[in-house]
C-alpha positions in Angstrom: -12.9 1.9 -10.7 -11.1 2.7 -14.0 -9.2 5.5 -12.3 -8.3 3.3 -9.3 -7.1 0.2 -11.2 -3.7 1.7 -12.3 -3.0 2.9 -8.7 -3.8 -0.6 -7.4 -1.6 -2.3 -10.0 1.3 0.0 -9.5 1.1 -0.1 -5.7 0.3 -3.8 -5.2 2.8 -5.1 -7.8 5.3 -2.5 -6.5 5.0 -3.9 -2.9 5.6 -7.4 -4.1 8.6 -6.3 -6.2 10.0 -4.3 -3.3 9.8 -7.3 -0.9 11.5 -9.5 -3.5 14.3 -6.9 -4.0 14.6 -6.6 -0.2 14.6 -10.3 0.5 17.4 -10.9 -2.0 19.3 -7.8 -0.9 19.0 -6.3 -4.4 18.4 -2.7 -3.4 21.6 -0.8 -3.9 23.0 0.6 -0.7 23.0 4.2 -2.2 19.2 3.8 -2.8 18.4 2.5 0.6 17.1 4.7 3.4 19.3 5.9 6.3 20.6 3.2 8.6 19.3 0.5 6.3 21.8 -2.1 7.6 21.2 -1.4 11.3 19.4 -4.4 13.0 16.7 -2.2 14.5 15.9 -0.5 11.1 16.0 -3.9 9.4 13.4 -5.2 12.0 11.3 -2.1 11.6 11.3 -2.5 7.8 10.5 -6.2 7.9 7.6 -5.4 10.3 5.8 -3.9 7.2 5.9 -7.2 5.3 2.6 -8.7 6.5 0.8 -5.3 6.1 2.2 -4.7 2.6 1.4 -8.2 1.4 -2.1 -7.9 2.8 -2.5 -4.6 0.9 -1.3 -6.3 -2.3 -3.6 -9.3 -1.7 -6.7 -7.2 -1.0 -6.0 -4.8 -3.9 -5.4 -7.5 -6.5 -8.3 -9.6 -5.1 -10.7 -6.7 -5.4 -9.7 -6.2 -9.1 -10.3 -9.9 -9.7 -13.7 -9.8 -7.9 -14.7 -6.7 -9.9 -13.8 -8.4 -13.1 -16.0 -11.4 -12.1 -18.9 -9.2 -11.2 -18.8 -10.1 -7.5 -20.4 -7.7 -5.0 -17.6 -8.1 -2.5 -15.1 -6.2 -4.6 -15.9 -2.8 -3.0 -15.3 -4.1 0.5 -11.8 -5.4 -0.5 -11.1 -2.0 -2.2 -11.9 -0.1 0.9 -9.8 -2.4 3.1 -6.8 -2.1 0.7 -7.1 1.7 0.5 -7.2 2.1 4.3 -4.3 -0.3 4.9 -2.3 1.5 2.2 -2.9 4.8 3.9 -1.8 3.3 7.2 1.4 1.8 5.7 2.5 5.2 4.4 1.5 7.0 7.6 3.5 4.6 9.8 6.6 5.1 7.7 6.3 8.9 7.5 5.6 9.1 11.3 8.7 7.0 12.1 11.0 9.1 10.0 9.4 12.3 11.2 10.0 11.3 14.9 13.6 10.4 13.9 13.9 13.8 12.1 15.1 11.8 9.0 14.2 13.3 5.7 15.0 11.4 2.5 13.0 12.9 -0.3 12.8 9.6 -2.3 11.5 7.5 0.6 9.2 10.3 1.8 7.8 10.6 -1.7 7.0 6.9 -1.9 5.3 6.9 1.4 3.4 10.2 0.9 2.1 8.6 -2.3 0.8 5.7 -0.2 -0.9 8.1 2.2 -2.4 10.6 -0.3 -3.8 8.6 -3.2 -6.1 6.4 -1.1 -7.8 9.6 0.3 -9.1 10.4 -3.1 -10.9 7.0 -3.3 -11.9 6.2 0.3 -14.8 8.6 0.3 -16.2 7.1 -2.9 -16.2 3.6 -1.4 -17.5 4.7 2.0 -20.6 6.2 0.2 -21.1 3.4 -2.2 -24.7 2.2 -2.0 -25.6 -1.4 -2.5 -28.1 -2.0 -5.1 -31.3 -3.7 -3.8 -31.4 -7.3 -4.5 -34.1 -8.5 -6.9 -36.0 -11.7 -7.2 
């Protein structure tokens, strides 16, 4: 969990900051991805809001549960990791089908796809300790 915590904090807080910046239109146009102002692309981007916020909630909640010694923390970690992978995959697939390659946005989304893979296996094989007493 020590290795995972910084990834969760960066990713989950990053998602929240991204949506605040997006909501207030604070992302400079030269940093935005292709066709950022097109209504279809705006709708596509905003369709990620519920998923990204769910990722942030489950990730941050898992850290809280772990700190409190609650057993459920591992389940929330796994949910957050799988959803994070899916979020990155969906964005990369969309841009690949459009044949749109922006190295910055691809890097962010490849990060979302790749880092969870290193941790998912660990949480799939995590064994529950037998209850005592």
